[in-house]
C-alpha positions in Angstrom: 11.7 -9.3 -6.3 9.5 -12.0 -7.8 12.7 -13.6 -9.1 13.5 -14.6 -5.5 10.7 -17.1 -5.7 11.5 -20.2 -7.8 9.0 -21.5 -10.3 9.0 -24.6 -12.4 7.1 -22.6 -15.1 9.2 -20.2 -17.1 6.6 -18.1 -18.9 6.4 -14.8 -17.0 2.8 -13.9 -18.0 1.6 -17.3 -16.9 3.5 -17.1 -13.6 2.0 -13.7 -12.8 -1.5 -14.8 -13.6 -1.4 -18.1 -11.8 0.3 -16.7 -8.7 -2.3 -13.9 -8.4 -5.0 -16.5 -8.5 -3.9 -18.3 -5.3 -2.2 -15.4 -3.6 -5.6 -13.6 -3.3 -7.1 -16.7 -1.7 -4.1 -17.1 0.6 -4.4 -13.5 1.9 -8.0 -14.0 2.7 -7.3 -17.3 4.6 -4.3 -15.9 6.4 -6.4 -13.0 7.5 -9.3 -15.2 8.7 -7.4 -18.0 10.5 -3.7 -17.0 10.6 -0.7 -17.8 8.5 0.7 -20.6 10.5 -2.5 -22.8 10.7 -3.5 -22.2 7.0 -2.5 -25.1 4.8 -1.5 -25.3 1.1 -4.5 -27.6 0.6 -6.9 -25.0 2.0 -5.4 -22.3 -0.2 -5.7 -24.6 -3.3 -9.4 -25.3 -2.4 -10.2 -21.6 -1.9 -8.5 -20.7 -5.2 -10.1 -23.5 -7.1 -6.8 -25.0 -8.2 -5.0 -28.2 -7.4 -2.2 -28.5 -4.8 0.1 -29.7 -7.6 -0.5 -26.6 -9.6 0.5 -24.4 -6.7 3.7 -26.3 -6.3 4.5 -25.5 -10.0 4.8 -21.9 -9.0 6.1 -21.8 -5.4 8.1 -24.2 -3.3 6.4 -23.7 0.1 3.9 -21.6 2.1 6.5 -19.0 2.9 6.8 -18.3 -0.8 3.1 -17.5 -0.9 3.4 -15.1 2.2 6.3 -13.4 0.6 4.6 -12.9 -2.7 1.5 -11.6 -0.9 3.4 -8.9 0.9 5.4 -8.0 -2.3 2.1 -7.6 -4.2 1.0 -4.7 -2.0 4.4 -3.0 -2.2 4.4 -3.4 -6.0 1.0 -1.7 -6.1 2.4 1.3 -4.3 5.3 1.6 -6.8 2.9 1.3 -9.7 0.0 3.6 -8.5 1.9 6.5 -6.9 3.9 7.5 -10.0 0.8 7.0 -12.1 -1.1 9.4 -9.8 1.6 12.0 -10.1 1.8 11.9 -13.9 1.0 15.4 -15.3 0.9 17.2 -12.0 3.3 20.1 -11.3 2.0 21.8 -8.2 4.0 20.4 -5.2 1.0 20.3 -2.8 -1.2 18.7 -5.4 1.5 16.1 -6.0 1.8 15.3 -2.3 -1.9 15.0 -2.0 -2.2 12.8 -5.1 0.6 10.5 -3.7 -1.1 10.0 -0.4 -4.5 9.5 -2.0 -2.9 6.8 -4.3 -1.1 5.2 -1.3 -4.4 5.0 0.7 -6.4 3.7 -2.3 -3.9 0.8 -2.6 -4.4 0.1 1.1 -8.2 0.3 0.8 -8.0 -2.3 -2.0 -5.6 -4.5 0.0 -6.8 -4.2 3.6 -6.1 -7.8 4.5 -2.7 -7.7 2.8 -1.7 -4.6 4.7 -2.8 -6.1 8.1 -1.0 -9.3 7.1 2.3 -7.4 6.7 2.0 -6.2 10.3 1.2 -9.6 11.6 3.4 -11.9 9.7 6.4 -10.2 8.2 8.3 -11.7 11.1 7.4 -15.2 9.8 9.7 -14.6 6.8 13.3 -15.6 7.0 15.8 -12.8 7.6 16.9 -12.2 4.0 13.3 -11.9 2.8 12.5 -9.5 5.7 15.4 -7.4 4.5 14.0 -7.4 0.9 10.6 -6.3 2.2 12.2 -3.5 4.1 14.2 -2.4 1.1 11.1 -2.3 -1.0 9.3 -0.3 1.6 12.0 2.3 1.6 11.6 2.7 -2.1 7.9 3.3 -1.6 8.6 5.8 1.2 11.0 7.6 -1.1 8.2 8.4 -3.5 6.3 10.2 -0.7 9.5 11.8 0.7 10.3 13.3 -2.8 6.9 15.0 -2.8 7.7 16.5 0.6 11.0 17.8 -0.5 9.3 19.4 -3.5 7.1 21.3 -1.1 10.1 22.4 0.9 12.0 23.6 -2.2 8.9 25.5 -3.3 8.8 27.4 0.0 5.5 25.8 1.0 6.9 23.8 4.0 9.3 25.1 6.6 12.8 24.5 5.5 13.9 22.7 8.7 11.2 20.0 8.8 12.2 16.4 9.4 11.4 14.8 6.0 12.0 11.3 7.3 9.7 11.7 10.3 6.9 13.4 8.3 7.2 10.6 5.6 6.6 8.0 8.3 3.8 9.9 9.8 2.1 9.8 6.4 2.9 6.1 6.0 1.5 5.2 9.4 -1.5 7.4 8.9 -2.2 5.6 5.6 -1.8 2.1 7.2 -4.3 3.1 9.9 -7.0 3.0 7.3 -6.5 -0.8 7.2 -5.6 -1.3 10.8 -8.7 0.5 12.1 -10.9 -0.1 9.1 -13.8 -1.2 11.4 -14.0 2.3 12.7 -13.0 4.6 9.8 -15.2 2.9 7.2 -18.3 3.8 9.3 -17.3 7.5 9.4 -16.0 8.4 6.0 -14.7 7.2 2.6 -11.0 6.9 1.9 -10.7 10.2 0.1 -12.3 12.1 3.0 -9.9 10.3 5.3 -6.9 11.5 3.3 -8.1 15.1 3.1 -8.8 15.3 6.8 -5.5 13.6 7.7 -3.4 15.9 5.5 -5.1 18.9 7.0 -4.0 17.7 10.5 -0.5 16.5 9.5 0.5 19.4 7.3 -0.7 22.3 9.5 2.4 22.1 11.6 4.9 22.1 8.7 3.3 24.6 6.3 5.1 27.9 5.8 3.1 31.1 5.8 2.9 30.9 2.1 2.1 27.3 2.2 -0.8 27.9 4.6 -2.3 30.4 2.1 -1.8 28.0 -0.8 -3.2 25.1 1.2 -6.3 27.1 2.2 -6.8 28.2 -1.4 -6.6 24.7 -2.7 -9.0 23.4 0.0 -11.6 26.1 -1.0 -11.4 25.1 -4.6 -10.9 21.4 -4.2 -12.6 19.2 -6.8 -14.6 16.1 -6.0 -12.6 13.3 -4.4 -10.5 11.3 -6.8 -11.8 8.1 -8.2 -10.3 4.8 -7.1 -7.7 3.6 -9.7 -9.5 1.3 -12.1 -6.9 -1.4 -12.0 -7.1 -1.9 -8.3 -9.3 -4.7 -6.9 -12.4 -4.0 -4.8 -11.6 -3.4 -1.1 -11.8 -6.5 1.0 -14.9 -7.0 3.1 -13.0 -8.4 6.1 -12.8 -6.1 9.1 -9.5 -6.5 11.0 -9.0 -4.8 14.3 
């Protein structure tokens, strides 16, 4: 995906490092004052770099918006498989996937909200690329749901696509309504409570017994992945 953004620099490691430096600043500014009124000069000042340096790595402000949205989607594709590594129990794998998804959101609240507000500002072909990448992320969650169906833990006739999007929208709500949820619980408690609500309607008789047993013996909430940034302090509506 990053190859769709042209750079005058040809060293991949340097491109990644430099872009991350000003993308973080851009996400904060876009969240505070909006994408359209934010200038490249303001992004450069916030990032502590020159305007000229930014133009070595992108061609315009839309490139920055696109890279900002892609960075969140990349984090899903990186963190969800890592969370599933070594797990074999289907319900545990689904839970781990949703926890990982929500931890990415918790670390990228402004980026998640930005995707809702400003994806429409991208040109058509880039919106299509964002949607394609979103579907790849959704497939990671859907695969865990299918594993639960195949194991007899979920009803065989459930709508996998709809349940996947219920989970995705539930996860995004941690960012969209952060002002409320952060005062009530941490992100792991949010996931556990949400899964209890969402899965109740799709668990088979065997699945309900397994889910109840897992809940009774649940370990302490999982730690936030170490390679994710600290959650943003902004509080979008």
